[in-house]
Backbone as a chain_set.jsonl record, in Angstrom:
{"seq": "XXXXXXXXXXXXXXXXXXXXXXXXXXXXXXXXXXXXXXXXXXXXXXXXXXXXXXXXXXXXXXXXXXXXXXXXXXXXXXXX", "coords": {"N": [[0.966, -1.309, -0.023], [0.184, 2.492, -0.671], [0.814, 5.634, 0.839], [-1.133, 8.328, -0.501], [-1.49, 11.272, -1.934], [-4.758, 12.812, -1.946], [-6.869, 15.477, -2.797], [-6.745, 17.413, -0.394], [-5.655, 16.212, 1.394], [-4.59, 13.145, 2.854], [-4.51, 9.597, 1.449], [-4.973, 6.139, 1.843], [-5.626, 3.383, -0.079], [-7.681, 0.217, 0.377], [-7.363, -2.963, -0.535], [-9.958, -4.89, -2.517], [-10.428, -7.47, -1.413], [-9.553, -7.065, 1.471], [-11.412, -5.407, 2.075], [-13.722, -7.214, 1.628], [-13.24, -9.411, 3.142], [-13.514, -8.472, 5.695], [-16.105, -7.646, 5.9], [-16.925, -4.979, 5.555], [-18.092, -2.118, 4.155], [-18.737, 0.568, 1.216], [-18.491, 3.457, 2.628], [-18.914, 2.877, 5.028], [-18.069, 3.514, 8.532], [-14.741, 4.413, 9.891], [-12.721, 3.663, 12.705], [-9.93, 5.306, 13.713], [-6.499, 5.104, 14.941], [-3.348, 5.603, 16.568], [-0.865, 3.771, 17.714], [2.515, 3.81, 18.606], [4.564, 3.433, 16.227], [2.511, 2.502, 14.918], [-0.015, 1.867, 12.771], [-3.674, 1.973, 13.645], [-6.495, 0.467, 12.733], [-9.925, 0.076, 12.647], [-13.403, -0.845, 12.401], [-16.024, 1.006, 12.922], [-18.372, 0.901, 15.826], [-21.345, 0.33, 15.607], [-24.421, 1.385, 16.267], [-26.862, -0.543, 17.907], [-30.5, -1.069, 17.846], [-32.856, -2.211, 19.763], [-36.076, -3.752, 19.516], [-38.027, -3.194, 21.685], [-36.758, -0.445, 22.582], [-37.182, 1.148, 19.995], [-40.014, 1.264, 19.979], [-40.225, 2.721, 22.185], [-40.191, 5.267, 21.961], [-41.594, 8.26, 21.921], [-44.387, 10.174, 20.539], [-43.316, 12.923, 20.067], [-40.562, 12.673, 19.569], [-39.846, 10.647, 18.217], [-38.73, 10.095, 14.83], [-39.924, 12.078, 12.138], [-41.318, 11.837, 9.184], [-42.101, 14.084, 6.296], [-45.189, 15.067, 5.126], [-45.773, 11.911, 5.251], [-48.695, 10.708, 5.913], [-49.834, 11.605, 3.333], [-48.934, 10.179, 1.82], [-49.281, 8.02, -1.229], [-50.793, 4.863, -1.136], [-49.179, 1.837, -1.001], [-48.211, -1.639, -1.916], [-48.58, -4.433, 0.605], [-49.305, -3.427, 2.782], [-51.404, -1.772, 3.161], [-54.533, -1.342, 4.665], [-57.782, -3.382, 4.941]], "CA": [[0.023, 0.05, 0.006], [1.068, 3.787, -0.339], [0.1, 6.683, 1.35], [-1.258, 9.271, -1.533], [-2.621, 12.64, -1.938], [-6.316, 12.91, -2.062], [-7.056, 16.962, -2.377], [-5.623, 18.396, 0.427], [-5.808, 14.851, 2.546], [-3.567, 11.927, 2.621], [-5.58, 8.392, 1.554], [-4.804, 4.955, 1.505], [-6.653, 2.584, -0.461], [-7.505, -0.859, 0.454], [-7.68, -3.975, -1.852], [-11.206, -5.36, -1.989], [-10.292, -8.461, -0.452], [-9.677, -7.111, 2.478], [-12.813, -5.339, 2.203], [-14.947, -8.133, 1.792], [-12.899, -10.31, 4.418], [-13.9, -7.681, 7.011], [-17.413, -7.545, 6.027], [-17.214, -3.419, 5.119], [-18.647, -1.614, 2.696], [-18.155, 2.09, 1.076], [-19.52, 4.373, 3.306], [-18.685, 2.173, 6.471], [-17.573, 4.398, 9.633], [-13.686, 3.344, 10.526], [-11.85, 4.462, 14.134], [-8.133, 5.269, 13.764], [-5.64, 5.011, 16.121], [-1.875, 5.58, 16.568], [-0.056, 3.12, 18.86], [3.813, 4.213, 18.298], [5.004, 3.665, 14.744], [1.534, 1.566, 14.031], [-1.905, 2.522, 13.188], [-4.605, 0.56, 13.992], [-8.02, 1.011, 11.518], [-11.032, -0.388, 12.74], [-14.822, -0.629, 12.028], [-16.821, 1.768, 13.981], [-19.445, 0.159, 16.289], [-22.838, 0.751, 15.124], [-25.388, 1.6, 17.301], [-27.931, -1.199, 17.4], [-31.339, -0.765, 18.798], [-34.182, -3.017, 20.321], [-37.651, -3.531, 19.21], [-38.392, -2.349, 22.784], [-36.432, 1.02, 22.301], [-37.688, 1.83, 19.072], [-41.248, 1.739, 20.589], [-40.657, 3.314, 23.44], [-40.118, 6.469, 21.266], [-42.72, 9.123, 21.711], [-44.33, 10.617, 19.066], [-42.566, 14.168, 20.084], [-39.277, 12.447, 20.028], [-39.313, 9.823, 16.974], [-38.459, 10.799, 13.614], [-41.042, 12.081, 11.266], [-41.11, 11.993, 7.476], [-42.97, 15.156, 6.108], [-45.993, 14.244, 3.868], [-46.182, 10.92, 5.303], [-49.778, 10.756, 5.924], [-50.85, 11.903, 2.074], [-48.282, 9.294, 0.485], [-50.309, 7.381, -1.793], [-50.587, 3.425, -0.186], [-48.652, 0.768, -2.025], [-47.577, -3.284, -1.279], [-49.415, -5.186, 1.252], [-49.363, -2.827, 4.214], [-52.972, -1.119, 3.222], [-55.791, -2.17, 5.502], [-58.706, -3.551, 4.177]], "C": [[0.706, 1.183, 0.073], [0.472, 4.439, 0.082], [-0.089, 7.618, 0.008], [-1.831, 10.381, -1.542], [-3.864, 12.623, -2.412], [-6.934, 14.573, -1.594], [-6.038, 17.432, -1.705], [-5.313, 17.011, 1.759], [-4.743, 14.018, 2.046], [-4.59, 10.448, 2.422], [-4.584, 7.1, 1.336], [-5.82, 4.093, 1.053], [-6.243, 1.165, -0.422], [-8.194, -1.957, -0.395], [-8.981, -4.484, -1.232], [-11.175, -6.589, -1.484], [-10.051, -8.489, 0.78], [-10.756, -6.568, 2.934], [-13.733, -6.179, 2.487], [-14.615, -9.178, 3.045], [-13.254, -9.571, 5.621], [-15.165, -7.32, 7.231], [-17.857, -6.294, 5.481], [-17.544, -3.345, 3.664], [-18.441, 0.206, 2.608], [-19.3, 2.563, 1.937], [-19.411, 4.088, 5.068], [-18.321, 3.505, 7.106], [-16.387, 3.765, 10.298], [-13.399, 4.166, 11.813], [-10.505, 4.134, 13.464], [-7.126, 5.695, 15.173], [-4.088, 4.731, 16.361], [-1.128, 4.656, 17.525], [1.461, 3.149, 18.643], [3.835, 4.365, 17.123], [3.635, 2.424, 14.523], [0.44, 2.002, 13.64], [-2.669, 1.766, 12.84], [-5.886, 1.328, 13.172], [-8.618, -0.309, 11.687], [-12.279, -0.148, 12.426], [-15.341, 0.091, 13.385], [-17.889, 0.921, 14.939], [-20.688, 0.301, 16.047], [-23.585, 0.506, 16.015], [-26.539, 0.831, 17.018], [-29.405, -1.124, 18.39], [-32.215, -2.102, 18.919], [-35.558, -2.692, 19.496], [-38.069, -2.258, 20.372], [-38.298, -0.684, 22.372], [-36.939, 1.745, 21.331], [-39.427, 1.947, 19.774], [-41.391, 2.627, 21.262], [-40.689, 4.493, 22.832], [-41.498, 7.002, 21.499], [-42.682, 9.795, 20.633], [-43.353, 12.158, 18.634], [-40.945, 13.875, 19.582], [-38.94, 11.124, 18.654], [-39.169, 10.846, 15.524], [-39.642, 10.965, 12.7], [-41.131, 12.477, 9.798], [-42.756, 13.18, 6.807], [-43.754, 14.428, 4.717], [-46.597, 12.957, 4.171], [-47.606, 10.214, 5.33], [-50.523, 11.109, 4.503], [-50.007, 11.114, 1.283], [-49.234, 8.216, 0.204], [-49.868, 5.498, -1.087], [-50.071, 2.542, -1.293], [-48.309, -0.554, -0.922], [-48.718, -3.256, -0.429], [-49.998, -4.44, 3.069], [-50.662, -2.083, 4.238], [-53.979, -2.136, 3.747], [-57.133, -2.169, 4.825], [-59.602, -3.365, 5.203]], "O": [[1.752, 1.198, 0.722], [-0.725, 4.19, -0.062], [0.945, 7.668, -0.657], [-2.942, 10.385, -1.012], [-3.922, 12.33, -3.606], [-7.333, 14.878, -0.47], [-4.906, 17.766, -2.053], [-4.774, 17.171, 2.854], [-4.127, 14.189, 0.994], [-5.428, 10.256, 3.304], [-3.537, 7.176, 0.694], [-6.864, 4.004, 1.7], [-5.175, 0.71, -0.832], [-9.334, -1.876, -0.852], [-9.232, -4.567, -0.029], [-12.255, -6.831, -0.945], [-10.183, -9.532, 1.421], [-11.239, -6.955, 3.998], [-14.513, -6.038, 3.429], [-15.48, -9.666, 3.773], [-13.265, -10.237, 6.656], [-15.557, -6.817, 8.283], [-18.968, -6.25, 4.953], [-17.41, -3.995, 2.627], [-18.122, 0.948, 3.536], [-20.492, 2.259, 1.99], [-19.715, 4.82, 6.01], [-18.25, 4.521, 6.414], [-16.55, 2.838, 11.091], [-13.856, 5.305, 11.913], [-10.112, 3.116, 12.893], [-7.262, 6.498, 16.096], [-3.693, 3.566, 16.322], [-0.703, 5.403, 18.406], [1.732, 1.974, 18.395], [3.228, 5.33, 16.657], [3.951, 1.416, 13.892], [-0.142, 2.699, 14.47], [-2.557, 0.954, 11.921], [-6.089, 2.539, 13.086], [-8.244, -1.392, 11.237], [-12.412, 1.024, 12.071], [-15.104, -0.214, 14.554], [-18.196, -0.07, 14.277], [-21.062, 0.527, 17.198], [-23.512, -0.557, 16.631], [-27.287, 1.197, 16.112], [-29.299, -1.127, 19.616], [-32.132, -2.967, 18.046], [-35.928, -1.628, 19.0], [-38.309, -1.061, 20.209], [-39.193, 0.082, 22.017], [-37.205, 2.926, 21.557], [-39.812, 3.099, 19.977], [-42.36, 3.385, 21.223], [-41.629, 5.072, 23.378], [-42.481, 6.288, 21.301], [-41.733, 10.079, 19.903], [-42.876, 12.483, 17.547], [-40.214, 14.811, 19.257], [-37.793, 10.846, 18.305], [-39.472, 12.028, 15.361], [-40.349, 9.977, 12.502], [-40.948, 13.651, 9.477], [-43.969, 12.996, 6.911], [-43.352, 13.713, 3.799], [-47.671, 12.65, 3.654], [-47.681, 9.126, 4.76], [-51.741, 10.932, 4.458], [-50.166, 11.201, 0.066], [-49.871, 7.598, 1.057], [-48.76, 5.147, -0.681], [-50.567, 2.577, -2.419], [-48.191, -0.553, 0.303], [-49.638, -2.443, -0.508], [-50.705, -4.822, 4.001], [-51.062, -1.739, 5.35], [-54.193, -3.303, 3.417], [-57.582, -1.184, 4.239], [-60.812, -3.431, 4.986]]}, "num_chains": 1, "name": "protein.A"}
């Protein structure tokens, strides 16, 4: 690997075999840490939610989609 210039920053490209082996996707967040003369790069922990946590959200704190109620019905979620 080689450290390369990318705009005003520096970048390292990872081979797709490493990306695949680690189960990473383009856009995943990574954490970096310097340990002496070693650079440690790891996937950032993704926050996981339980169903109970999601259902506990109140209407005031739950995210809203503007115009949701006016959207056309599609799929099998339409009540009969």
